[in-house]
N, C-alpha and C positions, 0 to 999 in steps of 0.2 A: 544618745541621751546625755545631758550634762547637768551640773549643779552650780548655783551661784548663791551668795549669802548677803544678808543685810542685817547688821547688828546681831550676827551669829545665828540667824534663823535661816535654814536651808530652804531654797525654792526649787521645785522640780519643774523643768521646762522640756516639752516634747518638740520634735522637729516641725510639726504642723503648727506649733504655737509661736515660732520665731517671728518677731515683728508684730505680733497681735496680742501681746500680754494685756494691753489695755482696752481691746475690742469688746464692746458690750455683748452679752450673751445673745440678745435678740438678733444682732447683725450676723453673728456666727451661725445661728440657726437658719437665717434667711439664705446665707451663702450655701449652706448644706442642701437646703431644699432646691435652690437654683441648680446646683451641681447634679443632684439626683434627677431633676427634670430634664437637664441637658443630656445626661447619659441615657435616660429613657427615650428621648426623642431620637438620639443617634441609633439606639437599638431598634426602634420602630422603623427608621429610615433604611437601615441595613436589611432588616427583615423584608420590608416591602420591595427593596431592590432585588433581593434574592428570589422572591416570588415572581417579580417581573421577568427575571431572566428565563424562567421556565414556562411562562404563560404564552399561549399561542398568539401570533400576530397576523394581521391580514395580508400576508405576503406569501409568495411562492419562491422557493429556492430551486434554481436550475443548476445542475452539476453534471460533469461528464459521467455517462453511464457505460455499461459494458458494450463490447463490440461482438459481432457474430459473423463468422466467415461463411458466406452464403454458398461457397463451393466446397465447404468442408462439412464437418459433423458437429452436432451438439447433442449431448446426452446419448451418444452412441448411434445417432441416426443422421442421415444426410439432411442438411437444412433444405436443400432442393433435391427431391427425389424424382428422377425421370426414368420411365420404363416404357417398353413397347416401341422403341425406336433406337437407332444407333446413337450412342453418346461417346465422348472422347475424354481422355484423362486430363485433369487440370492440376496445376501446381500453384504454389504461392497462396496468397490470400486475397479475397475480395470482401473486406469487412464492412458490413452495415453498422452505422454508428447510432447510438441512442443517447438520450438525455435522462438523467435520474432526477425525478421531481419530488420535492418535499413541500408539504403544505397543500393548499387547495381543499376541495371538498372531502378528500380522503384522509386528511390528517393535518394537525396544526403544526406550523413552523414556530419555534420558540424565538424569543428575542435574542437569546444567546446564540442560536444557530444563525439567525439573520446577520448579526453583527460580525460573526466569524466569517461569513461568506463575503462580506463587503471587502475583506482584506485578502481574498483569494481571487486572482485574476481569471481563473478557469470557471468560477461560479458567477451566477447572477441572481439578484434578488429583485423581483418585480411585484407590483401590486396585484393581488389576487384577481381583481376584476378585469385586468387586462387579458388574462387567460380564461377565466371563468366568469363571464359577465352576468350569468344567471345563477340563481340559487339552485344548484343541481346536486343530486346525491352522488355518493361514491359509486353506486350501482349504475347510475346513468352515465357517469364518466367512463366506467369500464365498458359498458355496452357501446358507447360512441367510439371509443378508441379501437375496440375490437372490430367494429364495422369498417372503420377507415383502414385498418390493417388488412382486413379481408379484401377490401376493394383494391388496395395497393397490390396485393398478390395477383388478383385477376387482371388488373390493368398492365402489370408487368408481363404477364403471359402474352397478352395481346400485343404489347409493344415489341417483345422479342420475336413473336411469330411474324409480325409485320416486317420487322427488320430482315428476317430470314426468308421472307416471301413464302411463308407456309400458310395453309388454310386455318381459319379460325372458326370455332363454333360459339354461338351466342345463346345464352339462356336468360330468362327473366326470373330473378330470384329475390327472396327476402334477404337483404343484406344485414339487417339487425332487427331485434325485437325489443320494444320498449318495456321496461320493468313495470309491472302492475297495470299494463294496458290490456284491453280485451284480448289481444292475440297472445299475451304472455302465457306460456305453458301449453299453447296450442301450436303456434308456428315455431320453427327452429331456423336459425340463420342458415342460409344456403338452400333452403327449400325451394325447389323450382316451381313456379306458379304457371300452370298450364291453362287454367280457365277459371273464371269467376261467374257463378250462377249459370254455367253452361256456355258462356261466351269466351272464345279463345283469347288468350293474352299474347300480344306480339310486341308490346313495349311497356316500360314501367308506368307510363301515364295511363294505360288501360286500367290498371288496378286502382290507381288514385281516383280516376273518373268514376269507376263503378261504385266505389264506397261513398264518395262525396255527393253523388246525385240522388242517393237514396236517403230517406229520413234517418235520424238518430234512432237506434234501437232495431235496425234492420238486421236480420240474420242472413249471412252470406255463406254459400257453399263454394269452397275452393278445391279445385282439382290440382293436386301437387304431386311432385316426384321427389321422394326422400330416400337417399341411399339406394337408388335404382329401383325403388318400389313405388308404384302409383297408389295414392291414397286420396280420400276425400275428408276434409275437415270443415267444421262449422265455427264461424266467428260472428258474434253480434256486435255491431258498432256502438260506440258511445260518443258523448260530446268531447271534442278535443279540449283538454284543460288549458291549452295555450291559444285557443282560437274559438271563442264562445260561439255556439250554434253550428259549428262545423263538425260533421261526423268523422270519426277516425277509428281504426282498429289497432294502431300502434306498431306498424312495421315500416321499415325503410325498404324501398324496392329499387333494384338496379339491375344492370346487365353483368352477367358472369361469363367471362371468356375462357375458353379451353381449347386444347389441341386435339388432334386425332389420336394422340397417345396420352399417357398419363403424366401429369406434372403435379407433384404434391409438395406442399410446404409443411414442415414439421415444427417450426418454432411456435411456442405458446408463451403466454404471459408477457407478450410484447404488443404494444398498441400504437396507433397513429399511422399516417400515410407516407412517412418519409423514407421507407425502405424500398420504394418502387424502383428507383434507378438501379440500385445494387442487385435487386432480385432479377430485373430484366437483363443486366449485364452477366449475372451468373448463369442464367438460362442460355444465353448466347454462347458463353464460354464452354458449357457442357455439350452443346449441340454442334460445335464447329471444331475442326482439327487444330486450328491455331490456338496456341497457349497465350491467352490475353495478357497474363501477368508476367510471363517469362520467369516464373518462380519467385517473384518479388512480392513485397507487402504493399497492398493497395487498400484504401478505404474510401468511403464516400457517403453521400446522402443526396436525397432529392425525390420529390414526388414524380410520378410519371403518368402520362395519359396513353391511351391505346395507340395513338399515332406516333408515340415516341417523344413527345414534348416533355422536357424536364421543367419542373416547377419548384418554387421556393418552399422552405421548411422553417422550423423554429429551432433555436438553440445552436446556431452555427458555431459560435465560439466554443461552446462546451464540446461539440462534436469534433472540432479540430484538435482540442486538447486530448480528448479521449482516444482519438485515432493515433496520434503520435505516441501517447503513453503505451499503446499496445503494439508499437513498432512499425506503424505505417510510414512509408516513404513518399507515397503519392496519394493525393486526396482529390477526388472528383466532387465538385459541388455545383449547385445551380449558379448561373452567371449573375443572377439578381443579388447575390450576397457578397459581391466584391467589396463594396464600401464597408459593410458591416465587419468583414473579416480582416480588413486592413489593421495592422498593428497587433493582431492576435494570432498570427500564424506561428506555430512553434518552430524552433530551430530544427533544421533537418527535414522538414516536411515541404514537399513541392505541391502547391495547390493549383489545380487546373479548373477554370470555370467552363461549364458546358451548358448548352441549351437543348440538346436532343440526345437520344440514345445513340444515334449514328455518330454524332460528334464525340461522345464519350468513348465509343469503341475505337474510333480513329485516333484519339489522343493516347489511349492505352497502347496502341500499336506503335505510335511515334516514340513514346517513352521507353517501351521495351526494346526498341531498336536503337536507343541512344540519340534520337532526333529531338530537336526543340519541340516543346509543347506550349500550348496557349497559356497566357497569363492575364491577370486582371489589368485593366488599363490604369495608368498612373493617375492619382488624384491629388 
């Protein structure tokens, strides 16, 4: 603050008034109102931006998930438990890899999360409809993933037994039960279906045919075997909400493969079909004298068919990152992912593409012996 005088009369001048002593009061008032309006708009913009950061966006984030050693233990239990036949010690790790998903039907991904993931090479952000093209609920997602995981376990058993030239038993079972469908609360996953209305069932198509050739509202008697106990259950068909006029009861039916001895999988809260290759490899490791890993850290991914064919999966880049983060030195992956994996293989990780279980076992033997292993073709 300062003073100045004219003819001996002091004038008080403030800092905000310098250069504007002669400005009309109306102009100053207008400037103040403009400043207030500007500050208010800035405040609203900042508030809206802050809200936008935490609002859900229609994207799904894929990030490296946990790994599980299929020849080891999880929560104090063998991941693959085999009894009733001779097994052999295993060393090292055979880690199945997973992808951690954020967003989709089970939860919203925020704008802040999405932006952060774009700057992380191990993460991916994709439009939700690419993974979930239909408007499905979280319960439906959970049931679908559980069914695929159960099928991967069954197919892994068949692939391992075929590789070892051991006998395989086949049962027709309910692989999944649709939430709120007529069968919900009546059928349970892995119920063996023996007959429908007294007619023996020998293939999954027998159940589908029996339900669909009868009118909507027909009551069916199913002879099932649940936990070694024979039972009869009744289910009345309804109209399929996804196929007007077609009756359904709301179960998926497939083949369950088993051995003459007990093979049990103890992992829970994991879904999807991509553990098949590692499950089959783990079974072979436990049932043969050879130590497939030679005490080293191996990881991998891939679907598998009963004949041992290895198929593609999702999230290969996230699984490569997750495998190396958990110490893997060798990674077995479906050959179809060579182009996608290029440029995203972590330092110190040897990646071997395979097309069959037999090829995967052979590559493990080469690697454990210090011999060259297969590589993706140069592109």
